[in-house]
ZAZA-937696 format. One record per residue: chain; residue in one letter; y, z, x of N, C-alpha, C in turn. Coordinates in pm, 1 decimal. Layout:
<recs>
<rec mol="A" type="a" n_c2="Y" n_c3="Z" n_c1="X" ca_c2="Y" ca_c3="Z" ca_c1="X" c_c2="Y" c_c3="Z" c_c1="X"/>
...
</recs>
This chain:
<recs>
<rec mol="A" type="m" n_c2="-3750.1" n_c3="-9146.6" n_c1="-10696.7" ca_c2="-3813.5" ca_c3="-9151.8" ca_c1="-10826.8" c_c2="-3769.9" c_c3="-9279.9" c_c1="-10897.4"/>
<rec mol="A" type="r" n_c2="-3865.7" n_c3="-9350.5" n_c1="-10956.5" ca_c2="-3833.5" ca_c3="-9475.6" ca_c1="-11023.8" c_c2="-3774.0" c_c3="-9448.4" c_c1="-11159.8"/>
<rec mol="A" type="k" n_c2="-3685.8" n_c3="-9537.6" n_c1="-11199.9" ca_c2="-3628.5" ca_c3="-9528.3" ca_c1="-11333.8" c_c2="-3721.2" c_c3="-9597.5" c_c1="-11431.8"/>
<rec mol="A" type="l" n_c2="-3738.0" n_c3="-9538.5" n_c1="-11547.7" ca_c2="-3819.5" ca_c3="-9600.0" ca_c1="-11651.2" c_c2="-3732.1" c_c3="-9693.3" c_c1="-11734.4"/>
<rec mol="A" type="t" n_c2="-3782.3" n_c3="-9810.4" n_c1="-11759.9" ca_c2="-3708.9" ca_c3="-9903.6" ca_c1="-11844.8" c_c2="-3727.9" c_c3="-9864.1" c_c1="-11990.1"/>
<rec mol="A" type="t" n_c2="-3641.9" n_c3="-9912.9" n_c1="-12074.8" ca_c2="-3652.1" ca_c3="-9884.6" ca_c1="-12218.3" c_c2="-3785.5" c_c3="-9932.1" c_c1="-12271.9"/>
<rec mol="A" type="l" n_c2="-3832.2" n_c3="-10047.4" n_c1="-12226.6" ca_c2="-3960.8" ca_c3="-10101.5" ca_c1="-12271.3" c_c2="-4075.6" c_c3="-10009.9" c_c1="-12230.9"/>
<rec mol="A" type="m" n_c2="-4071.7" n_c3="-9957.6" n_c1="-12107.9" ca_c2="-4176.8" ca_c3="-9866.6" ca_c1="-12062.3" c_c2="-4177.8" c_c3="-9738.2" c_c1="-12144.9"/>
<rec mol="A" type="i" n_c2="-4061.6" n_c3="-9685.4" n_c1="-12173.6" ca_c2="-4051.6" ca_c3="-9563.2" ca_c1="-12254.0" c_c2="-4104.0" c_c3="-9588.6" c_c1="-12394.6"/>
<rec mol="A" type="a" n_c2="-4066.6" n_c3="-9701.1" n_c1="-12453.9" ca_c2="-4113.9" ca_c3="-9735.6" ca_c1="-12588.9" c_c2="-4265.5" c_c3="-9748.9" c_c1="-12590.7"/>
<rec mol="A" type="a" n_c2="-4321.0" n_c3="-9810.6" n_c1="-12486.3" ca_c2="-4466.5" ca_c3="-9825.7" ca_c1="-12478.1" c_c2="-4534.8" c_c3="-9689.8" c_c1="-12467.5"/>
<rec mol="A" type="m" n_c2="-4477.4" n_c3="-9599.3" n_c1="-12387.2" ca_c2="-4535.4" ca_c3="-9466.0" ca_c1="-12372.3" c_c2="-4532.5" c_c3="-9390.1" c_c1="-12504.6"/>
<rec mol="A" type="i" n_c2="-4424.4" n_c3="-9401.3" n_c1="-12576.4" ca_c2="-4413.3" ca_c3="-9334.3" ca_c1="-12706.1" c_c2="-4513.0" c_c3="-9392.9" c_c1="-12803.9"/>
<rec mol="A" type="a" n_c2="-4526.6" n_c3="-9525.5" n_c1="-12805.5" ca_c2="-4620.0" ca_c3="-9591.3" ca_c1="-12896.8" c_c2="-4763.1" c_c3="-9548.4" c_c1="-12868.8"/>
<rec mol="A" type="v" n_c2="-4802.0" n_c3="-9546.3" n_c1="-12742.4" ca_c2="-4937.8" ca_c3="-9506.1" ca_c1="-12706.0" c_c2="-4962.0" c_c3="-9360.4" c_c1="-12740.6"/>
<rec mol="A" type="t" n_c2="-4869.4" n_c3="-9274.8" n_c1="-12708.5" ca_c2="-4883.0" ca_c3="-9132.3" ca_c1="-12738.9" c_c2="-4889.3" c_c3="-9109.3" c_c1="-12888.6"/>
<rec mol="A" type="g" n_c2="-4807.6" n_c3="-9177.7" n_c1="-12963.5" ca_c2="-4806.8" ca_c3="-9163.8" ca_c1="-13109.1" c_c2="-4937.9" c_c3="-9206.2" c_c1="-13170.8"/>
<rec mol="A" type="c" n_c2="-4994.1" n_c3="-9315.6" n_c1="-13122.5" ca_c2="-5121.9" ca_c3="-9363.7" ca_c1="-13174.8" c_c2="-5232.6" c_c3="-9264.8" c_c1="-13144.6"/>
<rec mol="A" type="a" n_c2="-5237.4" n_c3="-9213.8" n_c1="-13024.5" ca_c2="-5341.0" ca_c3="-9118.8" ca_c1="-12986.0" c_c2="-5330.5" c_c3="-8992.1" c_c1="-13070.0"/>
<rec mol="A" type="a" n_c2="-5209.3" n_c3="-8944.2" n_c1="-13093.5" ca_c2="-5190.0" ca_c3="-8823.1" ca_c1="-13172.6" c_c2="-5233.8" c_c3="-8846.4" c_c1="-13316.2"/>
<rec mol="A" type="a" n_c2="-5204.4" n_c3="-8964.7" n_c1="-13370.2" ca_c2="-5242.2" ca_c3="-8994.5" ca_c1="-13508.6" c_c2="-5393.3" c_c3="-8995.0" c_c1="-13522.9"/>
<rec mol="A" type="l" n_c2="-5463.8" n_c3="-9053.6" n_c1="-13426.7" ca_c2="-5609.6" ca_c3="-9057.3" ca_c1="-13434.0" c_c2="-5668.2" c_c3="-8917.2" c_c1="-13418.0"/>
<rec mol="A" type="a" n_c2="-5611.6" n_c3="-8837.8" n_c1="-13331.1" ca_c2="-5664.8" ca_c3="-8705.0" ca_c1="-13304.6" c_c2="-5649.0" c_c3="-8611.5" c_c1="-13424.1"/>
<rec mol="A" type="t" n_c2="-5554.3" n_c3="-8638.2" n_c1="-13512.1" ca_c2="-5532.1" ca_c3="-8549.1" ca_c1="-13625.1" c_c2="-5601.5" c_c3="-8597.2" c_c1="-13752.3"/>
<rec mol="A" type="e" n_c2="-5684.9" n_c3="-8697.8" n_c1="-13742.1" ca_c2="-5756.2" ca_c3="-8749.9" ca_c1="-13857.8" c_c2="-5880.9" c_c3="-8664.6" c_c1="-13882.6"/>
<rec mol="A" type="y" n_c2="-5887.1" n_c3="-8601.7" n_c1="-14000.2" ca_c2="-6001.5" ca_c3="-8516.7" ca_c1="-14033.1" c_c2="-6121.1" c_c3="-8601.7" c_c1="-14073.4"/>
<rec mol="A" type="t" n_c2="-6239.6" n_c3="-8554.0" n_c1="-14039.2" ca_c2="-6365.7" ca_c3="-8619.0" ca_c1="-14073.0" c_c2="-6443.6" c_c3="-8526.0" c_c1="-14164.3"/>
<rec mol="A" type="k" n_c2="-6509.7" n_c3="-8584.8" n_c1="-14265.5" ca_c2="-6592.2" ca_c3="-8505.6" ca_c1="-14355.9" c_c2="-6731.4" c_c3="-8488.8" c_c1="-14297.3"/>
<rec mol="A" type="g" n_c2="-6788.4" n_c3="-8371.4" n_c1="-14322.5" ca_c2="-6922.6" ca_c3="-8344.8" ca_c1="-14274.2" c_c2="-6989.2" c_c3="-8233.5" c_c1="-14352.0"/>
<rec mol="A" type="k" n_c2="-7116.7" n_c3="-8212.8" n_c1="-14322.8" ca_c2="-7193.6" ca_c3="-8104.5" ca_c1="-14384.6" c_c2="-7257.9" c_c3="-8025.1" c_c1="-14271.0"/>
<rec mol="A" type="v" n_c2="-7240.2" n_c3="-7894.3" n_c1="-14276.1" ca_c2="-7296.3" ca_c3="-7806.9" ca_c1="-14173.4" c_c2="-7447.5" c_c3="-7800.1" c_c1="-14191.6"/>
<rec mol="A" type="k" n_c2="-7519.1" n_c3="-7830.4" n_c1="-14084.4" ca_c2="-7664.8" ca_c3="-7823.4" ca_c1="-14088.6" c_c2="-7714.5" c_c3="-7692.2" c_c1="-14029.3"/>
<rec mol="A" type="k" n_c2="-7650.5" n_c3="-7650.2" n_c1="-13917.6" ca_c2="-7694.2" ca_c3="-7528.4" ca_c1="-13848.9" c_c2="-7576.8" c_c3="-7468.3" c_c1="-13773.2"/>
<rec mol="A" type="v" n_c2="-7570.2" n_c3="-7336.0" n_c1="-13768.4" ca_c2="-7469.0" ca_c3="-7265.0" ca_c1="-13690.1" c_c2="-7542.7" c_c3="-7176.8" c_c1="-13590.1"/>
<rec mol="A" type="d" n_c2="-7507.9" n_c3="-7192.2" n_c1="-13462.1" ca_c2="-7567.7" ca_c3="-7111.7" ca_c1="-13355.5" c_c2="-7456.7" c_c3="-7027.6" c_c1="-13292.8"/>
<rec mol="A" type="m" n_c2="-7437.4" n_c3="-6908.5" n_c1="-13347.8" ca_c2="-7329.6" ca_c3="-6820.6" ca_c1="-13303.2" c_c2="-7344.6" c_c3="-6784.4" c_c1="-13154.6"/>
<rec mol="A" type="k" n_c2="-7466.8" n_c3="-6756.4" n_c1="-13113.3" ca_c2="-7491.0" ca_c3="-6713.8" ca_c1="-12976.0" c_c2="-7451.4" c_c3="-6822.5" c_c1="-12875.0"/>
<rec mol="A" type="a" n_c2="-7483.8" n_c3="-6947.8" n_c1="-12906.4" ca_c2="-7452.2" ca_c3="-7058.9" ca_c1="-12816.0" c_c2="-7311.0" c_c3="-7112.8" c_c1="-12837.2"/>
<rec mol="A" type="g" n_c2="-7246.6" n_c3="-7072.1" n_c1="-12948.5" ca_c2="-7111.8" ca_c3="-7121.0" ca_c1="-12978.1" c_c2="-7111.3" c_c3="-7264.8" c_c1="-13025.3"/>
<rec mol="A" type="k" n_c2="-7219.5" n_c3="-7305.0" n_c1="-13095.4" ca_c2="-7234.4" ca_c3="-7444.1" ca_c1="-13137.4" c_c2="-7264.7" c_c3="-7455.6" c_c1="-13286.4"/>
<rec mol="A" type="v" n_c2="-7234.5" n_c3="-7574.8" n_c1="-13339.1" ca_c2="-7263.0" ca_c3="-7604.0" ca_c1="-13478.7" c_c2="-7318.9" c_c3="-7746.4" c_c1="-13487.1"/>
<rec mol="A" type="t" n_c2="-7419.9" n_c3="-7764.6" n_c1="-13570.1" ca_c2="-7476.6" ca_c3="-7896.6" ca_c1="-13594.8" c_c2="-7415.6" c_c3="-7947.8" c_c1="-13724.1"/>
<rec mol="A" type="i" n_c2="-7357.9" n_c3="-8067.5" n_c1="-13719.3" ca_c2="-7288.0" ca_c3="-8124.9" ca_c1="-13833.8" c_c2="-7340.4" c_c3="-8264.8" c_c1="-13862.8"/>
<rec mol="A" type="i" n_c2="-7370.8" n_c3="-8291.9" n_c1="-13989.9" ca_c2="-7400.5" ca_c3="-8426.8" ca_c1="-14037.3" c_c2="-7264.3" c_c3="-8482.8" c_c1="-14076.5"/>
<rec mol="A" type="h" n_c2="-7214.5" n_c3="-8581.8" n_c1="-14002.2" ca_c2="-7075.5" ca_c3="-8623.0" ca_c1="-14021.9" c_c2="-7059.9" c_c3="-8772.1" c_c1="-14049.3"/>
<rec mol="A" type="e" n_c2="-6943.0" n_c3="-8804.9" n_c1="-14106.3" ca_c2="-6904.0" ca_c3="-8944.0" ca_c1="-14124.9" c_c2="-6860.0" c_c3="-8998.9" c_c1="-13989.3"/>
<rec mol="A" type="e" n_c2="-6815.0" n_c3="-9123.0" n_c1="-13986.2" ca_c2="-6768.8" ca_c3="-9185.5" ca_c1="-13862.8" c_c2="-6655.4" c_c3="-9103.9" c_c1="-13799.9"/>
<rec mol="A" type="l" n_c2="-6664.5" n_c3="-9082.9" n_c1="-13669.6" ca_c2="-6557.9" ca_c3="-9016.8" ca_c1="-13593.6" c_c2="-6476.6" c_c3="-9128.3" c_c1="-13527.9"/>
<rec mol="A" type="t" n_c2="-6370.4" n_c3="-9170.6" n_c1="-13595.8" ca_c2="-6293.8" ca_c3="-9285.6" ca_c1="-13548.4" c_c2="-6226.5" c_c3="-9259.2" c_c1="-13414.4"/>
<rec mol="A" type="n" n_c2="-6175.5" n_c3="-9139.1" n_c1="-13392.1" ca_c2="-6107.3" ca_c3="-9111.0" ca_c1="-13265.6" c_c2="-6202.8" c_c3="-9107.9" c_c1="-13146.5"/>
<rec mol="A" type="l" n_c2="-6332.6" n_c3="-9087.9" n_c1="-13172.1" ca_c2="-6432.1" ca_c3="-9087.0" ca_c1="-13064.8" c_c2="-6516.0" c_c3="-9214.6" c_c1="-13065.2"/>
<rec mol="A" type="d" n_c2="-6485.3" n_c3="-9305.9" n_c1="-13157.9" ca_c2="-6557.2" ca_c3="-9432.7" ca_c1="-13170.9" c_c2="-6707.1" c_c3="-9410.0" c_c1="-13186.7"/>
<rec mol="A" type="m" n_c2="-6743.1" n_c3="-9318.0" n_c1="-13279.3" ca_c2="-6883.6" ca_c3="-9285.4" ca_c1="-13304.6" c_c2="-6917.0" c_c3="-9308.6" c_c1="-13450.5"/>
<rec mol="A" type="p" n_c2="-7033.5" n_c3="-9367.6" n_c1="-13476.9" ca_c2="-7074.5" ca_c3="-9387.9" ca_c1="-13615.5" c_c2="-7116.9" c_c3="-9255.4" c_c1="-13679.6"/>
<rec mol="A" type="a" n_c2="-7140.0" n_c3="-9260.1" n_c1="-13809.5" ca_c2="-7189.2" ca_c3="-9142.5" ca_c1="-13881.4" c_c2="-7326.9" c_c3="-9104.9" c_c1="-13826.1"/>
<rec mol="A" type="m" n_c2="-7348.3" n_c3="-8975.7" n_c1="-13806.4" ca_c2="-7476.5" ca_c3="-8926.3" ca_c1="-13754.2" c_c2="-7478.4" c_c3="-8773.6" c_c1="-13761.6"/>
<rec mol="A" type="t" n_c2="-7584.2" n_c3="-8715.4" n_c1="-13711.4" ca_c2="-7594.4" ca_c3="-8569.7" ca_c1="-13699.3" c_c2="-7578.8" c_c3="-8534.7" c_c1="-13551.9"/>
<rec mol="A" type="m" n_c2="-7486.4" n_c3="-8441.9" n_c1="-13523.1" ca_c2="-7458.1" ca_c3="-8405.3" ca_c1="-13384.5" c_c2="-7432.9" c_c3="-8256.6" c_c1="-13370.6"/>
<rec mol="A" type="v" n_c2="-7450.8" n_c3="-8208.5" n_c1="-13248.2" ca_c2="-7419.1" ca_c3="-8069.9" ca_c1="-13214.1" c_c2="-7283.3" c_c3="-8069.7" c_c1="-13144.1"/>
<rec mol="A" type="f" n_c2="-7196.0" n_c3="-7980.4" n_c1="-13188.6" ca_c2="-7062.5" ca_c3="-7966.1" ca_c1="-13131.7" c_c2="-7042.3" c_c3="-7823.6" c_c1="-13083.6"/>
<rec mol="A" type="r" n_c2="-6960.3" n_c3="-7807.4" n_c1="-12982.6" ca_c2="-6911.7" ca_c3="-7675.0" ca_c1="-12944.2" c_c2="-6796.3" c_c3="-7642.2" c_c1="-13038.8"/>
<rec mol="A" type="a" n_c2="-6763.4" n_c3="-7516.0" n_c1="-13050.9" ca_c2="-6647.3" ca_c3="-7474.2" ca_c1="-13129.0" c_c2="-6536.9" c_c3="-7434.5" c_c1="-13032.0"/>
<rec mol="A" type="a" n_c2="-6417.0" n_c3="-7491.4" n_c1="-13049.8" ca_c2="-6304.4" ca_c3="-7457.1" ca_c1="-12963.3" c_c2="-6271.8" c_c3="-7309.1" c_c1="-12974.4"/>
<rec mol="A" type="d" n_c2="-6288.6" n_c3="-7255.0" n_c1="-13094.6" ca_c2="-6262.2" ca_c3="-7114.0" ca_c1="-13121.4" c_c2="-6385.8" c_c3="-7055.4" c_c1="-13189.8"/>
<rec mol="A" type="p" n_c2="-6450.0" n_c3="-6956.4" n_c1="-13131.1" ca_c2="-6570.5" ca_c3="-6898.2" ca_c1="-13192.0" c_c2="-6549.6" c_c3="-6849.3" c_c1="-13335.4"/>
<rec mol="A" type="a" n_c2="-6426.0" n_c3="-6816.3" n_c1="-13372.0" ca_c2="-6398.0" ca_c3="-6771.1" ca_c1="-13509.0" c_c2="-6426.7" c_c3="-6880.6" c_c1="-13610.9"/>
<rec mol="A" type="m" n_c2="-6421.7" n_c3="-7006.5" n_c1="-13568.1" ca_c2="-6454.5" ca_c3="-7118.3" ca_c1="-13658.4" c_c2="-6597.5" c_c3="-7107.5" c_c1="-13708.2"/>
<rec mol="A" type="l" n_c2="-6686.9" n_c3="-7065.9" n_c1="-13619.7" ca_c2="-6828.3" ca_c3="-7056.9" ca_c1="-13656.4" c_c2="-6851.6" c_c3="-6955.2" c_c1="-13767.4"/>
<rec mol="A" type="e" n_c2="-6770.6" n_c3="-6851.5" n_c1="-13770.1" ca_c2="-6783.8" ca_c3="-6748.7" ca_c1="-13873.6" c_c2="-6747.8" c_c3="-6802.3" c_c1="-14011.6"/>
<rec mol="A" type="k" n_c2="-6671.5" n_c3="-6911.7" n_c1="-14015.8" ca_c2="-6629.4" ca_c3="-6971.8" ca_c1="-14142.9" c_c2="-6728.5" c_c3="-7075.9" c_c1="-14193.2"/>
<rec mol="A" type="m" n_c2="-6832.7" n_c3="-7107.6" n_c1="-14113.4" ca_c2="-6927.0" ca_c3="-7213.3" ca_c1="-14149.3" c_c2="-7065.6" c_c3="-7157.0" c_c1="-14176.8"/>
<rec mol="A" type="n" n_c2="-7127.8" n_c3="-7211.8" n_c1="-14279.5" ca_c2="-7264.6" ca_c3="-7175.6" ca_c1="-14314.7" c_c2="-7342.5" c_c3="-7302.8" c_c1="-14341.4"/>
<rec mol="A" type="p" n_c2="-7474.0" n_c3="-7303.5" n_c1="-14312.9" ca_c2="-7553.3" ca_c3="-7422.3" ca_c1="-14343.5" c_c2="-7535.2" c_c3="-7464.0" c_c1="-14490.0"/>
<rec mol="A" type="g" n_c2="-7514.8" n_c3="-7594.6" n_c1="-14509.2" ca_c2="-7494.6" ca_c3="-7648.8" ca_c1="-14643.1" c_c2="-7348.2" c_c3="-7664.4" c_c1="-14681.7"/>
<rec mol="A" type="d" n_c2="-7256.2" n_c3="-7602.7" n_c1="-14606.4" ca_c2="-7113.0" ca_c3="-7613.4" ca_c1="-14636.7" c_c2="-7062.0" c_c3="-7754.9" c_c1="-14611.7"/>
<rec mol="A" type="d" n_c2="-6981.1" n_c3="-7805.3" n_c1="-14705.1" ca_c2="-6906.9" ca_c3="-7928.8" ca_c1="-14683.7" c_c2="-6778.3" c_c3="-7889.8" c_c1="-14612.3"/>
<rec mol="A" type="i" n_c2="-6747.7" n_c3="-7960.4" n_c1="-14503.1" ca_c2="-6629.6" ca_c3="-7927.7" ca_c1="-14424.9" c_c2="-6550.0" c_c3="-8053.8" c_c1="-14392.9"/>
<rec mol="A" type="e" n_c2="-6427.6" n_c3="-8033.5" n_c1="-14348.8" ca_c2="-6345.3" ca_c3="-8137.9" ca_c1="-14289.6" c_c2="-6301.5" c_c3="-8082.1" c_c1="-14155.4"/>
<rec mol="A" type="f" n_c2="-6317.1" n_c3="-8164.8" n_c1="-14050.7" ca_c2="-6291.6" ca_c3="-8115.7" ca_c1="-13915.9" c_c2="-6235.3" c_c3="-8225.5" c_c1="-13827.0"/>
<rec mol="A" type="i" n_c2="-6180.0" n_c3="-8181.8" n_c1="-13715.1" ca_c2="-6136.7" ca_c3="-8273.6" ca_c1="-13610.0" c_c2="-6220.8" c_c3="-8240.1" c_c1="-13487.5"/>
<rec mol="A" type="a" n_c2="-6277.0" n_c3="-8344.5" n_c1="-13426.8" ca_c2="-6355.0" ca_c3="-8326.5" ca_c1="-13304.8" c_c2="-6292.0" c_c3="-8408.7" c_c1="-13194.4"/>
<rec mol="A" type="d" n_c2="-6306.9" n_c3="-8359.5" n_c1="-13072.4" ca_c2="-6255.5" ca_c3="-8430.9" ca_c1="-12956.1" c_c2="-6341.4" c_c3="-8392.1" c_c1="-12835.8"/>
<rec mol="A" type="r" n_c2="-6321.6" n_c3="-8461.7" n_c1="-12727.2" ca_c2="-6389.3" ca_c3="-8424.5" ca_c1="-12602.7" c_c2="-6300.4" c_c3="-8323.3" c_c1="-12530.7"/>
<rec mol="A" type="v" n_c2="-6355.0" n_c3="-8206.4" n_c1="-12504.1" ca_c2="-6283.6" ca_c3="-8103.1" ca_c1="-12430.6" c_c2="-6367.0" c_c3="-8072.5" c_c1="-12306.5"/>
<rec mol="A" type="k" n_c2="-6310.6" n_c3="-8103.9" n_c1="-12191.4" ca_c2="-6382.4" ca_c3="-8088.7" ca_c1="-12063.7" c_c2="-6516.5" c_c3="-8161.1" c_c1="-12068.5"/>
<rec mol="A" type="g" n_c2="-6516.9" n_c3="-8278.5" n_c1="-12131.7" ca_c2="-6637.2" ca_c3="-8362.1" ca_c1="-12138.4" c_c2="-6736.3" c_c3="-8323.4" c_c1="-12247.0"/>
<rec mol="A" type="k" n_c2="-6709.7" n_c3="-8218.4" n_c1="-12321.1" ca_c2="-6801.1" ca_c3="-8171.2" ca_c1="-12425.9" c_c2="-6744.0" c_c3="-8201.5" c_c1="-12563.9"/>
<rec mol="A" type="l" n_c2="-6828.4" n_c3="-8249.9" n_c1="-12654.8" ca_c2="-6783.8" ca_c3="-8273.1" ca_c1="-12791.8" c_c2="-6756.0" c_c3="-8138.5" c_c1="-12857.1"/>
<rec mol="A" type="t" n_c2="-6635.5" n_c3="-8124.5" n_c1="-12909.6" ca_c2="-6587.9" ca_c3="-7994.6" ca_c1="-12956.7" c_c2="-6514.8" c_c3="-8007.6" c_c1="-13088.5"/>
<rec mol="A" type="v" n_c2="-6543.7" n_c3="-7917.0" n_c1="-13182.5" ca_c2="-6465.7" ca_c3="-7907.6" ca_c1="-13305.4" c_c2="-6338.3" c_c3="-7833.3" c_c1="-13267.7"/>
<rec mol="A" type="t" n_c2="-6224.2" n_c3="-7903.0" n_c1="-13283.2" ca_c2="-6098.0" ca_c3="-7842.6" ca_c1="-13242.5" c_c2="-6018.2" c_c3="-7788.7" c_c1="-13360.2"/>
<rec mol="A" type="e" n_c2="-6044.0" n_c3="-7842.2" n_c1="-13481.4" ca_c2="-5975.3" ca_c3="-7794.0" ca_c1="-13601.3" c_c2="-6071.5" c_c3="-7800.1" c_c1="-13718.3"/>
<rec mol="A" type="l" n_c2="-6052.1" n_c3="-7709.2" n_c1="-13812.9" ca_c2="-6139.0" ca_c3="-7697.9" ca_c1="-13929.1" c_c2="-6054.6" c_c3="-7669.4" c_c1="-14052.1"/>
<rec mol="A" type="k" n_c2="-6080.2" n_c3="-7743.0" n_c1="-14159.4" ca_c2="-6010.3" ca_c3="-7717.8" ca_c1="-14286.9" c_c2="-6090.9" c_c3="-7620.0" c_c1="-14368.7"/>
</recs>
């Protein structure tokens, strides 16, 4: 097993820290549609910086179906989205 140098460890921590900071940044949006049966929600959202996406309207999966019960069309929300198994997914909701 190779030994990690201090520089390599510092780089790994820096990269991990940056990724975590971006992933925890909430984005503002407005719920357009909730599809409980499909487990999806349509959101008109601001820029998703962690996904490098401009503001637009998109359909997301919900990481937890209970999130959908908290959303209604017209609601202003703050959320975190990420790619989960290649699918755009709301992972956290304020």
